C-alpha positions in Angstrom: 88.9 126.0 93.3 91.3 124.7 91.2 94.9 123.8 91.7 97.5 123.2 89.7 98.8 119.4 90.7 101.3 118.3 88.1 100.1 118.2 84.8 96.6 117.9 85.8 94.1 120.7 87.1 92.6 119.6 90.6 89.4 120.3 92.1 90.6 121.0 95.8 86.7 121.4 97.0 86.0 117.7 95.6 89.1 116.2 97.3 88.3 117.5 100.3 84.8 116.7 100.5 85.3 113.1 99.7 88.1 113.3 102.1 86.3 114.8 105.1 83.3 111.6 104.2 85.4 108.8 104.3 88.0 110.3 107.2 85.1 110.3 109.4 83.7 107.0 108.3 87.2 105.2 108.9 87.7 107.1 112.2 84.5 106.1 113.7 85.7 102.5 112.8 88.9 103.1 114.1 90.9 102.3 110.9 92.4 106.2 111.2 93.6 107.4 114.2 91.9 110.5 115.8 94.6 113.3 114.7 94.1 116.7 113.3 96.9 115.7 110.1 95.2 114.6 107.1 96.0 110.9 106.3 98.5 111.2 103.1 97.6 107.5 101.8 94.1 108.2 102.4 94.7 111.7 99.8 96.7 109.5 97.2 93.8 106.8 96.8 91.4 110.1 96.7 93.7 111.7 94.1 94.1 107.9 91.9 90.6 107.9 91.8 89.8 111.2 90.6 92.3 110.1 87.8 90.6 107.5 87.3 87.7 109.5 86.1 85.6 109.4 89.5 84.3 113.0 90.0 81.0 112.1 92.5 82.3 112.8 95.9 80.2 110.0 97.6 81.7 107.7 95.0 84.8 109.3 95.7 84.9 108.2 99.2 83.0 105.3 99.5 85.7 104.1 96.3 88.6 105.3 98.6 87.0 103.9 101.9 87.2 99.9 100.1 90.9 100.8 99.1 91.8 102.2 102.3 90.1 99.0 104.4 92.0 96.6 101.7 95.3 97.9 101.7 95.8 99.2 105.6 93.7 97.2 107.8 94.0 94.0 109.2 
């Protein structure tokens, strides 16, 4: 499924899959709280990675995890 995101067309399924992988890991490590609402910071990281040309969901998730941990955890 494609969605218009400003001037870019984005694959919502790709963002969703990468977010699910990354958020599950980050919740297990305690870096993300157990909430129902998505974490906007993590979504923003994934979208930025897609804009830079990454389209593999596992690499997206791993890079998003690393970026999130560096930016938002102590």
